[in-house]
N, CA, C and O atoms as a GROMACS GRO file, in nm:
protein
  412
    1MET      N    1   6.432   1.184  -2.272
    1MET     CA    2   6.443   1.276  -2.384
    1MET      C    3   6.374   1.213  -2.504
    1MET      O    4   6.402   1.098  -2.537
    2SER      N    5   6.283   1.286  -2.570
    2SER     CA    6   6.213   1.233  -2.685
    2SER      C    7   6.306   1.222  -2.804
    2SER      O    8   6.411   1.286  -2.808
    3SER      N    9   6.266   1.140  -2.902
    3SER     CA   10   6.352   1.125  -3.020
    3SER      C   11   6.362   1.256  -3.096
    3SER      O   12   6.464   1.284  -3.159
    4GLU      N   13   6.255   1.338  -3.092
    4GLU     CA   14   6.259   1.468  -3.159
    4GLU      C   15   6.360   1.560  -3.093
    4GLU      O   16   6.438   1.626  -3.162
    5SER      N   17   6.361   1.565  -2.960
    5SER     CA   18   6.458   1.651  -2.892
    5SER      C   19   6.598   1.595  -2.904
    5SER      O   20   6.695   1.670  -2.905
    6GLU      N   21   6.611   1.462  -2.912
    6GLU     CA   22   6.743   1.402  -2.934
    6GLU      C   23   6.796   1.441  -3.070
    6GLU      O   24   6.914   1.471  -3.085
    7ALA      N   25   6.708   1.442  -3.172
    7ALA     CA   26   6.750   1.482  -3.307
    7ALA      C   27   6.794   1.628  -3.308
    7ALA      O   28   6.894   1.662  -3.371
    8ALA      N   29   6.719   1.714  -3.240
    8ALA     CA   30   6.756   1.855  -3.233
    8ALA      C   31   6.889   1.871  -3.162
    8ALA      O   32   6.973   1.950  -3.204
    9HIS      N   33   6.908   1.794  -3.054
    9HIS     CA   34   7.034   1.802  -2.980
    9HIS      C   35   7.151   1.760  -3.069
    9HIS      O   36   7.260   1.818  -3.060
   10SER      N   37   7.130   1.660  -3.155
   10SER     CA   38   7.239   1.613  -3.239
   10SER      C   39   7.276   1.714  -3.345
   10SER      O   40   7.385   1.706  -3.402
   11ARG      N   41   7.188   1.810  -3.374
   11ARG     CA   42   7.218   1.914  -3.473
   11ARG      C   43   7.276   2.039  -3.408
   11ARG      O   44   7.305   2.137  -3.477
   12SER      N   45   7.295   2.036  -3.278
   12SER     CA   46   7.357   2.149  -3.209
   12SER      C   47   7.504   2.155  -3.248
   12SER      O   48   7.567   2.053  -3.275
   13PHE      N   49   7.558   2.276  -3.250
   13PHE     CA   50   7.699   2.291  -3.285
   13PHE      C   51   7.754   2.420  -3.226
   13PHE      O   52   7.680   2.507  -3.180
   14ILE      N   53   7.885   2.428  -3.228
   14ILE     CA   54   7.956   2.548  -3.181
   14ILE      C   55   8.045   2.596  -3.294
   14ILE      O   56   8.121   2.518  -3.352
   15ILE      N   57   8.036   2.725  -3.326
   15ILE     CA   58   8.128   2.786  -3.421
   15ILE      C   59   8.239   2.849  -3.339
   15ILE      O   60   8.214   2.935  -3.255
   16VAL      N   61   8.360   2.807  -3.362
   16VAL     CA   62   8.476   2.856  -3.288
   16VAL      C   63   8.546   2.962  -3.372
   16VAL      O   64   8.562   2.945  -3.492
   17GLY      N   65   8.587   3.071  -3.308
   17GLY     CA   66   8.653   3.182  -3.377
   17GLY      C   67   8.797   3.152  -3.415
   17GLY      O   68   8.887   3.231  -3.387
   18GLN      N   69   8.816   3.040  -3.479
   18GLN     CA   70   8.947   2.997  -3.526
   18GLN      C   71   8.926   2.934  -3.664
   18GLN      O   72   8.839   2.849  -3.680
   19THR      N   73   9.006   2.976  -3.760
   19THR     CA   74   8.994   2.917  -3.893
   19THR      C   75   9.048   2.775  -3.892
   19THR      O   76   9.117   2.735  -3.798
   20THR      N   77   9.017   2.701  -3.995
   20THR     CA   78   9.069   2.564  -4.004
   20THR      C   79   9.221   2.565  -4.019
   20THR      O   80   9.286   2.463  -3.996
   21ALA      N   81   9.277   2.679  -4.058
   21ALA     CA   82   9.424   2.693  -4.067
   21ALA      C   83   9.484   2.732  -3.932
   21ALA      O   84   9.606   2.744  -3.922
   22GLY      N   85   9.401   2.752  -3.830
   22GLY     CA   86   9.450   2.781  -3.695
   22GLY      C   87   9.462   2.929  -3.662
   22GLY      O   88   9.513   2.963  -3.555
   23LYS      N   89   9.417   3.018  -3.750
   23LYS     CA   90   9.426   3.162  -3.724
   23LYS      C   91   9.303   3.209  -3.648
   23LYS      O   92   9.193   3.158  -3.667
   24ARG      N   93   9.325   3.309  -3.560
   24ARG     CA   94   9.214   3.368  -3.484
   24ARG      C   95   9.129   3.452  -3.580
   24ARG      O   96   9.181   3.530  -3.659
   25PHE      N   97   8.997   3.434  -3.572
   25PHE     CA   98   8.905   3.506  -3.660
   25PHE      C   99   8.884   3.647  -3.608
   25PHE      O  100   8.868   3.668  -3.488
   26ARG      N  101   8.882   3.742  -3.697
   26ARG     CA  102   8.861   3.883  -3.665
   26ARG      C  103   8.739   3.933  -3.740
   26ARG      O  104   8.706   3.876  -3.844
   27PRO      N  105   8.671   4.036  -3.694
   27PRO     CA  106   8.701   4.121  -3.581
   27PRO      C  107   8.672   4.051  -3.449
   27PRO      O  108   8.606   3.947  -3.445
   28SER      N  109   8.721   4.109  -3.342
   28SER     CA  110   8.712   4.045  -3.212
   28SER      C  111   8.567   4.033  -3.161
   28SER      O  112   8.540   3.951  -3.074
   29ASP      N  113   8.476   4.112  -3.214
   29ASP     CA  114   8.336   4.104  -3.170
   29ASP      C  115   8.246   4.029  -3.270
   29ASP      O  116   8.125   4.048  -3.272
   30TRP      N  117   8.307   3.944  -3.352
   30TRP     CA  118   8.231   3.874  -3.455
   30TRP      C  119   8.116   3.791  -3.397
   30TRP      O  120   8.008   3.786  -3.456
   31ALA      N  121   8.138   3.726  -3.282
   31ALA     CA  122   8.034   3.640  -3.223
   31ALA      C  123   7.913   3.723  -3.181
   31ALA      O  124   7.799   3.683  -3.205
   32GLU      N  125   7.937   3.836  -3.119
   32GLU     CA  126   7.827   3.922  -3.076
   32GLU      C  127   7.753   3.978  -3.198
   32GLU      O  128   7.631   3.991  -3.196
   33ARG      N  129   7.828   4.012  -3.303
   33ARG     CA  130   7.764   4.063  -3.425
   33ARG      C  131   7.677   3.956  -3.490
   33ARG      O  132   7.564   3.985  -3.531
   34LEU      N  133   7.728   3.835  -3.500
   34LEU     CA  134   7.651   3.726  -3.560
   34LEU      C  135   7.524   3.701  -3.480
   34LEU      O  136   7.416   3.688  -3.536
   35CYS      N  137   7.537   3.692  -3.349
   35CYS     CA  138   7.420   3.670  -3.264
   35CYS      C  139   7.325   3.788  -3.270
   35CYS      O  140   7.204   3.771  -3.262
   36GLY      N  141   7.380   3.908  -3.284
   36GLY     CA  142   7.298   4.028  -3.295
   36GLY      C  143   7.212   4.027  -3.420
   36GLY      O  144   7.101   4.080  -3.420
   37ALA      N  145   7.263   3.966  -3.527
   37ALA     CA  146   7.186   3.957  -3.651
   37ALA      C  147   7.062   3.870  -3.633
   37ALA      O  148   6.967   3.881  -3.710
   38LEU      N  149   7.064   3.784  -3.532
   38LEU     CA  150   6.950   3.694  -3.506
   38LEU      C  151   6.874   3.734  -3.381
   38LEU      O  152   6.795   3.655  -3.328
   39SER      N  153   6.896   3.855  -3.333
   39SER     CA  154   6.830   3.900  -3.210
   39SER      C  155   6.701   3.975  -3.243
   39SER      O  156   6.672   4.003  -3.359
   40ALA      N  157   6.626   4.005  -3.139
   40ALA     CA  158   6.501   4.079  -3.152
   40ALA      C  159   6.487   4.174  -3.035
   40ALA      O  160   6.555   4.159  -2.933
   41PHE      N  161   6.399   4.270  -3.050
   41PHE     CA  162   6.370   4.360  -2.939
   41PHE      C  163   6.273   4.292  -2.846
   41PHE      O  164   6.167   4.244  -2.888
   42GLY      N  165   6.308   4.288  -2.719
   42GLY     CA  166   6.223   4.225  -2.619
   42GLY      C  167   6.158   4.329  -2.531
   42GLY      O  168   6.143   4.445  -2.571
   43SER      N  169   6.121   4.287  -2.413
   43SER     CA  170   6.057   4.380  -2.321
   43SER      C  171   6.152   4.491  -2.283
   43SER      O  172   6.274   4.470  -2.277
   44GLY      N  173   6.100   4.605  -2.259
   44GLY     CA  174   6.183   4.720  -2.224
   44GLY      C  175   6.260   4.774  -2.343
   44GLY      O  176   6.354   4.852  -2.325
   45LYS      N  177   6.221   4.733  -2.464
   45LYS     CA  178   6.285   4.779  -2.588
   45LYS      C  179   6.435   4.754  -2.588
   45LYS      O  180   6.514   4.833  -2.639
   46ARG      N  181   6.473   4.639  -2.527
   46ARG     CA  182   6.614   4.600  -2.524
   46ARG      C  183   6.633   4.484  -2.620
   46ARG      O  184   6.545   4.398  -2.636
   47VAL      N  185   6.747   4.482  -2.684
   47VAL     CA  186   6.778   4.373  -2.776
   47VAL      C  187   6.805   4.247  -2.695
   47VAL      O  188   6.879   4.250  -2.596
   48GLN      N  189   6.746   4.136  -2.737
   48GLN     CA  190   6.766   4.008  -2.672
   48GLN      C  191   6.814   3.907  -2.775
   48GLN      O  192   6.758   3.897  -2.884
   49TYR      N  193   6.919   3.833  -2.739
   49TYR     CA  194   6.965   3.727  -2.827
   49TYR      C  195   6.858   3.619  -2.839
   49TYR      O  196   6.776   3.601  -2.750
   50SER      N  197   6.862   3.549  -2.950
   50SER     CA  198   6.774   3.435  -2.970
   50SER      C  199   6.800   3.333  -2.859
   50SER      O  200   6.914   3.319  -2.814
   51PRO      N  201   6.697   3.262  -2.815
   51PRO     CA  202   6.721   3.158  -2.715
   51PRO      C  203   6.798   3.039  -2.772
   51PRO      O  204   6.837   2.949  -2.696
   52TYR      N  205   6.820   3.036  -2.903
   52TYR     CA  206   6.886   2.924  -2.969
   52TYR      C  207   7.028   2.954  -3.016
   52TYR      O  208   7.100   2.864  -3.059
   53VAL      N  209   7.068   3.080  -3.008
   53VAL     CA  210   7.202   3.120  -3.055
   53VAL      C  211   7.260   3.218  -2.955
   53VAL      O  212   7.197   3.318  -2.923
   54GLY      N  213   7.379   3.189  -2.906
   54GLY     CA  214   7.439   3.278  -2.808
   54GLY      C  215   7.590   3.285  -2.820
   54GLY      O  216   7.654   3.186  -2.854
   55PRO      N  217   7.647   3.402  -2.792
   55PRO     CA  218   7.792   3.417  -2.794
   55PRO      C  219   7.854   3.363  -2.665
   55PRO      O  220   7.788   3.356  -2.562
   56GLY      N  221   7.978   3.327  -2.672
   56GLY     CA  222   8.051   3.280  -2.555
   56GLY      C  223   8.197   3.261  -2.591
   56GLY      O  224   8.246   3.319  -2.688
   57GLU      N  225   8.267   3.182  -2.513
   57GLU     CA  226   8.407   3.151  -2.538
   57GLU      C  227   8.428   3.002  -2.523
   57GLU      O  228   8.361   2.934  -2.447
   58LEU      N  229   8.526   2.953  -2.600
   58LEU     CA  230   8.564   2.814  -2.591
   58LEU      C  231   8.714   2.805  -2.616
   58LEU      O  232   8.763   2.847  -2.720
   59ASP      N  233   8.785   2.751  -2.520
   59ASP     CA  234   8.931   2.734  -2.532
   59ASP      C  235   9.003   2.865  -2.566
   59ASP      O  236   9.101   2.865  -2.641
   60GLY      N  237   8.954   2.976  -2.511
   60GLY     CA  238   9.019   3.105  -2.532
   60GLY      C  239   8.979   3.175  -2.662
   60GLY      O  240   9.034   3.281  -2.694
   61TYR      N  241   8.886   3.118  -2.736
   61TYR     CA  242   8.838   3.179  -2.860
   61TYR      C  243   8.693   3.220  -2.844
   61TYR      O  244   8.617   3.156  -2.773
   62LYS      N  245   8.656   3.329  -2.911
   62LYS     CA  246   8.515   3.366  -2.917
   62LYS      C  247   8.443   3.252  -2.986
   62LYS      O  248   8.502   3.182  -3.070
   63ALA      N  249   8.318   3.231  -2.952
   63ALA     CA  250   8.242   3.122  -3.009
   63ALA      C  251   8.094   3.158  -3.014
   63ALA      O  252   8.047   3.245  -2.940
   64VAL      N  253   8.023   3.089  -3.101
   64VAL     CA  254   7.878   3.101  -3.107
   64VAL      C  255   7.822   2.962  -3.084
   64VAL      O  256   7.856   2.867  -3.155
   65PHE      N  257   7.736   2.950  -2.985
   65PHE     CA  258   7.674   2.824  -2.947
   65PHE      C  259   7.535   2.819  -3.010
   65PHE      O  260   7.452   2.907  -2.986
   66VAL      N  261   7.510   2.716  -3.088
   66VAL     CA  262   7.384   2.705  -3.161
   66VAL      C  263   7.309   2.580  -3.115
   66VAL      O  264   7.359   2.468  -3.127
   67ASP      N  265   7.191   2.601  -3.063
   67ASP     CA  266   7.104   2.491  -3.021
   67ASP      C  267   7.038   2.434  -3.146
   67ASP      O  268   6.985   2.510  -3.228
   68GLY      N  269   7.040   2.304  -3.162
   68GLY     CA  270   6.983   2.238  -3.279
   68GLY      C  271   6.836   2.264  -3.299
   68GLY      O  272   6.786   2.246  -3.410
   69GLN      N  273   6.764   2.307  -3.196
   69GLN     CA  274   6.622   2.338  -3.210
   69GLN      C  275   6.600   2.456  -3.305
   69GLN      O  276   6.490   2.473  -3.357
   70LEU      N  277   6.703   2.537  -3.327
   70LEU     CA  278   6.691   2.650  -3.419
   70LEU      C  279   6.650   2.600  -3.558
   70LEU      O  280   6.572   2.666  -3.626
   71GLU      N  281   6.702   2.485  -3.599
   71GLU     CA  282   6.669   2.432  -3.731
   71GLU      C  283   6.519   2.406  -3.744
   71GLU      O  284   6.461   2.428  -3.851
   72GLU      N  285   6.458   2.360  -3.637
   72GLU     CA  286   6.315   2.332  -3.639
   72GLU      C  287   6.232   2.460  -3.643
   72GLU      O  288   6.135   2.469  -3.718
   73PHE      N  289   6.270   2.561  -3.563
   73PHE     CA  290   6.191   2.682  -3.550
   73PHE      C  291   6.223   2.789  -3.654
   73PHE      O  292   6.134   2.861  -3.698
   74GLU      N  293   6.349   2.799  -3.694
   74GLU     CA  294   6.391   2.900  -3.791
   74GLU      C  295   6.495   2.839  -3.886
   74GLU      O  296   6.614   2.868  -3.872
   75PRO      N  297   6.452   2.756  -3.982
   75PRO     CA  298   6.547   2.687  -4.069
   75PRO      C  299   6.639   2.782  -4.147
   75PRO      O  300   6.755   2.750  -4.170
   76MET      N  301   6.587   2.898  -4.188
   76MET     CA  302   6.671   2.993  -4.262
   76MET      C  303   6.782   3.049  -4.173
   76MET      O  304   6.895   3.066  -4.219
   77ALA      N  305   6.751   3.077  -4.047
   77ALA     CA  306   6.852   3.127  -3.954
   77ALA      C  307   6.957   3.020  -3.927
   77ALA      O  308   7.076   3.049  -3.917
   78TYR      N  309   6.913   2.896  -3.915
   78TYR     CA  310   7.005   2.783  -3.893
   78TYR      C  311   7.103   2.774  -4.010
   78TYR      O  312   7.224   2.763  -3.990
   79ARG      N  313   7.050   2.777  -4.132
   79ARG     CA  314   7.137   2.771  -4.250
   79ARG      C  315   7.229   2.893  -4.256
   79ARG      O  316   7.344   2.882  -4.298
   80PHE      N  317   7.178   3.009  -4.216
   80PHE     CA  318   7.258   3.132  -4.218
   80PHE      C  319   7.384   3.118  -4.132
   80PHE      O  320   7.493   3.152  -4.177
   81VAL      N  321   7.369   3.067  -4.011
   81VAL     CA  322   7.486   3.056  -3.923
   81VAL      C  323   7.581   2.947  -3.973
   81VAL      O  324   7.703   2.962  -3.963
   82LEU      N  325   7.527   2.838  -4.026
   82LEU     CA  326   7.613   2.735  -4.083
   82LEU      C  327   7.693   2.789  -4.202
   82LEU      O  328   7.813   2.764  -4.212
   83HIS      N  329   7.626   2.862  -4.290
   83HIS     CA  330   7.695   2.919  -4.406
   83HIS      C  331   7.797   3.024  -4.365
   83HIS      O  332   7.902   3.037  -4.428
   84PHE      N  333   7.768   3.099  -4.259
   84PHE     CA  334   7.865   3.196  -4.208
   84PHE      C  335   7.995   3.124  -4.171
   84PHE      O  336   8.104   3.169  -4.207
   85ALA      N  337   7.982   3.014  -4.100
   85ALA     CA  338   8.101   2.938  -4.060
   85ALA      C  339   8.175   2.883  -4.181
   85ALA      O  340   8.297   2.891  -4.188
   86GLN      N  341   8.102   2.828  -4.275
   86GLN     CA  342   8.164   2.772  -4.395
   86GLN      C  343   8.232   2.882  -4.478
   86GLN      O  344   8.346   2.865  -4.522
   87ASP      N  345   8.162   2.992  -4.499
   87ASP     CA  346   8.216   3.102  -4.580
   87ASP      C  347   8.342   3.161  -4.522
   87ASP      O  348   8.428   3.211  -4.595
   88ASN      N  349   8.355   3.157  -4.389
   88ASN     CA  350   8.472   3.214  -4.321
   88ASN      C  351   8.572   3.108  -4.277
   88ASN      O  352   8.667   3.138  -4.205
   89ASP      N  353   8.551   2.985  -4.320
   89ASP     CA  354   8.643   2.874  -4.293
   89ASP      C  355   8.669   2.857  -4.143
   89ASP      O  356   8.782   2.837  -4.100
   90LEU      N  357   8.561   2.865  -4.064
   90LEU     CA  358   8.573   2.854  -3.919
   90LEU      C  359   8.552   2.710  -3.872
   90LEU      O  360   8.481   2.632  -3.935
   91ARG      N  361   8.615   2.677  -3.760
   91ARG     CA  362   8.596   2.545  -3.699
   91ARG      C  363   8.452   2.533  -3.649
   91ARG      O  364   8.398   2.626  -3.588
   92VAL      N  365   8.393   2.420  -3.675
   92VAL     CA  366   8.258   2.391  -3.626
   92VAL      C  367   8.265   2.259  -3.552
   92VAL      O  368   8.307   2.157  -3.606
   93LEU      N  369   8.222   2.263  -3.427
   93LEU     CA  370   8.216   2.142  -3.345
   93LEU      C  371   8.072   2.093  -3.347
   93LEU      O  372   7.985   2.154  -3.286
   94GLU      N  373   8.049   1.986  -3.417
   94GLU     CA  374   7.913   1.933  -3.432
   94GLU      C  375   7.875   1.845  -3.315
   94GLU      O  376   7.960   1.799  -3.238
   95ASN      N  377   7.744   1.822  -3.304
   95ASN     CA  378   7.689   1.737  -3.199
   95ASN      C  379   7.731   1.785  -3.061
   95ASN      O  380   7.746   1.705  -2.968
   96SER      N  381   7.749   1.914  -3.047
   96SER     CA  382   7.787   1.972  -2.919
   96SER      C  383   7.662   2.010  -2.842
   96SER      O  384   7.552   2.014  -2.896
   97CYS      N  385   7.682   2.037  -2.716
   97CYS     CA  386   7.571   2.082  -2.636
   97CYS      C  387   7.518   2.212  -2.694
   97CYS      O  388   7.584   2.276  -2.775
   98GLY      N  389   7.400   2.250  -2.654
   98GLY     CA  390   7.337   2.372  -2.703
   98GLY      C  391   7.411   2.495  -2.657
   98GLY      O  392   7.533   2.506  -2.675
   99LEU      N  393   7.341   2.586  -2.598
   99LEU     CA  394   7.399   2.713  -2.558
   99LEU      C  395   7.494   2.697  -2.440
   99LEU      O  396   7.478   2.609  -2.355
  100SER      N  397   7.594   2.783  -2.438
  100SER     CA  398   7.691   2.779  -2.330
  100SER      C  399   7.628   2.829  -2.201
  100SER      O  400   7.530   2.904  -2.206
  101PRO      N  401   7.681   2.791  -2.087
  101PRO     CA  402   7.623   2.835  -1.960
  101PRO      C  403   7.630   2.984  -1.939
  101PRO      O  404   7.549   3.039  -1.864
  102ASP      N  405   7.723   3.053  -2.005
  102ASP     CA  406   7.737   3.197  -1.982
  102ASP      C  407   7.662   3.280  -2.084
  102ASP      O  408   7.680   3.401  -2.088
  103SER      N  409   7.580   3.220  -2.168
  103SER     CA  410   7.509   3.298  -2.268
  103SER      C  411   7.373   3.343  -2.219
  103SER      O  412   7.300   3.410  -2.291
   0.00000   0.00000   0.00000
């Protein structure tokens, strides 16, 4: 693994749908909505999630898995998802793996 890809990996994180006070974040489709804001129309005129941001679940909570490479390719989008988590007081697991296997 190159030092550049290692640095991107270290900036990967997961936003968990649980506030720092332990409450479940609502609405229940927040992860899909957040990822939808960063999606684009792909082939067949279907919406496709970014390859760097995907919805999933972690420990029974909705979650958004963010690959650290997003910061390199789309710094504004990277800051957007980080600020979303901060503004909503959500748990963020830093230095986590990139996208979840089910995304």
